[in-house]
C-alpha positions in Angstrom: 54.7 81.5 56.0 55.3 82.6 52.2 58.6 82.3 50.7 61.4 84.5 52.5 61.7 87.1 50.1 62.7 90.7 51.8 66.3 91.7 52.2 67.8 93.9 55.0 67.9 96.9 52.8 64.4 96.4 51.5 63.1 96.1 55.5 65.4 99.1 56.4 63.5 101.6 53.6 60.1 100.4 53.9 59.8 100.8 57.6 62.5 103.4 58.2 64.8 101.9 60.4 68.3 101.1 60.4 70.2 97.8 59.3 71.6 97.6 63.1 67.7 97.4 64.1 67.0 94.5 61.9 70.0 92.7 62.7 69.0 93.3 66.6 65.6 92.0 66.1 67.2 89.1 64.6 69.4 88.4 67.5 66.8 89.2 70.1 64.4 86.6 68.1 61.9 88.5 67.1 62.5 88.1 63.4 63.9 85.0 61.4 66.9 85.3 59.2 66.9 82.7 56.2 70.0 82.2 54.7 70.0 81.5 51.1 73.8 81.4 50.3 76.9 82.1 52.3 76.0 86.1 52.3 72.6 86.2 51.4 69.9 86.5 54.0 66.2 86.9 53.7 62.9 87.8 55.8 59.4 86.7 55.6 57.2 89.5 54.7 54.5 88.4 57.1 56.9 88.1 59.8 58.5 91.3 59.3 55.2 93.3 59.0 54.2 91.6 62.6 57.4 92.9 64.0 57.4 96.4 63.0 53.6 96.8 63.5 53.2 100.4 64.1 
């Protein structure tokens, strides 16, 4: 795993999905959200690519 570097906005625009879809994937365990502060979460690029593989 690399450093968690993708934000919700990054994922939503790159994979053309809604923010709700990303949060749903976190809730069902498909994605792991890494908290970097009280309001900041980031995602691992490799894990995101695997979860949204087309």
